[in-house]
Steps between C-alpha positions, in 0.01 A plus 500: 500500500755770435660533161295240312650615172853421616388155600320400184745653251669163473643558158730774627715316752345178627767253409798703623738279307869571495648760267758778519256696711373198692186460288431306186363667190288187460262582786179318417136548591285210621138553399245562775147362505316628194159486662609714796679753280208523258243552773704777662565667164132491408413669829747781437725378779818404318596604148558224249878538534470385861615827659352717776604841618525446875308402811254781426415340169411181682257700715335635183459146373331393822273807511395455137410138559316584822277762334365234264362273774281517814651638820463164669749353255768766539693322771501182295608696191793650687622156601456358150676794336793468741517130429502557124775758519701285739464204265676698227795567730524136605494395135839667453811284483817636657781279376762638736278437803416152372866403457593646836225306679581173326874539564435552871279190513755292306790618715312409816420156360864441394627610840267256672577216257877510552565576869846533649550161661765232548727467311505877509772548239304352209172664596672835544647468150160407356331792670776741396415463132131416532419807709741738326221691333418484133189586302317172577374491142456121490294473820286795392438336163397179673258673738358730230429206268329310780282797591417564134330161466316517833760373746651680797837619621496232768443230240804607297740615773691174546561467126583870478765456769631189325561694178698760697699227674589342167582839351726580796674163462567581136652835595726349766628236259517737204728735696754229587853528354443187293195660337462879446742592781326806638575690820174691548132413494210723604752759613673265744803267483399169342441197720837334434681824580345497847476130585747335261440294189435177690221648710356689204463178303329331793275798566380488140448124516302528822286779357417299190398186686301690758300679228327175403446398862346838574244470220402153619472591868388863504238515224155513668330163538196642320694488173442173311810274523519456122556873457785494752662202331476672162669812639781297653557322169500827309748654742732201457493530122553876509818474705646179351676390183203612288478840667738722696791254489458462122525874456798523732704230326437641153591843636832367633573321172427818306758722670763633260314337209466750212252273319224544759191646335161624611344151485747352750482811716123466515535134602733600784267761639175311450650231721734683735267792578151461352439144622479600865280801425276270300465242773423773755202616295381151408531376858282784626243433230489126565470540877223756447298253294546649153350330199749352255438771241573760768820319597606499134448876463678575825788274395541700179480823697780376724714384208482844342579691819771246585690564181423871527647498852832373366510739203456786747766345724745499210417865426552603861834320513641745244311814600509501883772515764587241763348726766174531307475127426610367839727258315807532283416691181656405168563137601361355177719724289808419710436126462431538127149358535238527232231752597212662317671842477813330368312307231219743417622838617356703785204659319381177340534326837275763656244448225512124552436545871202727426357248251531215748323696774223596258449136402495400864221745575298374205479160668303659783234661280237233573529535877320744727722805459458610861627164620769495234634842609786355712629287211464789257688718745772239545551490125555876498720476808726252323518724193582819690705373796838661560679215677 
């Protein structure tokens, strides 16, 4: 095992979150097994700070251990020592690799779920926006929550794809001239700019309805039906007049209204943005068989990161360019919308975002921190993203 020290020095660069240099200053260390670390430290193999010098140091560890036991056990000792050292490496959590792997799996599932078939025009429009890229935050949240409570990626994949379908629908409709009237999304012309407003409306409608069908049909039969029904109901609420639509209508009514304050702004974003992030996390937890107290904690986690996501979005809208964002920068300011930087100022908005992410992480304190690493990483990713 070459370069063990570079592999286990997780605190230096494990998360690889986005910043001006491509890495987040919030890189975080996930604790390794205490019993393994303690036993190696006691034997002189690895200092208490978890570092080693190089491959030669590993050889010293093995030789020191071997001298303290009969020759007949040396071969066994070599295997055990290698296993212990390897276990430390596998205990690491690489957030970038995790997100990349999950995004690939989600993209493959989305591609298979919405094939190009007759009538080609509508399916082409659906696929244009659905497969246009994006961070896949909602599907990753869904899968990570499911895995946290003992479920699997397969168990959550249908619901994960459904959250992305619903999110994509909301983007298609939000970009329409009658709504936010935007020309770019994810660095490409918006759906109505390519296919026309009529097809864009239908593509969004088709995506929304298919999301529910996909959960019902594609969730593994091993998942209890009552869990699937609960997820479908939660998805419906999250996107309807008590969720996304509620946030959207209040947002439209608040344009050019100088009386809009922080309380109404929070209502808008808790419904328009946070609701779908919340249902992604809760759906994964429910499908994975979480206890109700676990669902409650994960719901709070999602509510905090959901609002934090929008605060960061508002900050990016006034600090980044159209090229950096992949969508038109400064739209909120041009439309005289209430935003957190407008109401609180830029610095206070940044502090609010940091506070929300901190509170989100606190909700995960009672979970196995190794299993919670993806959700902890996603919280940091939301805080430090650049688009």
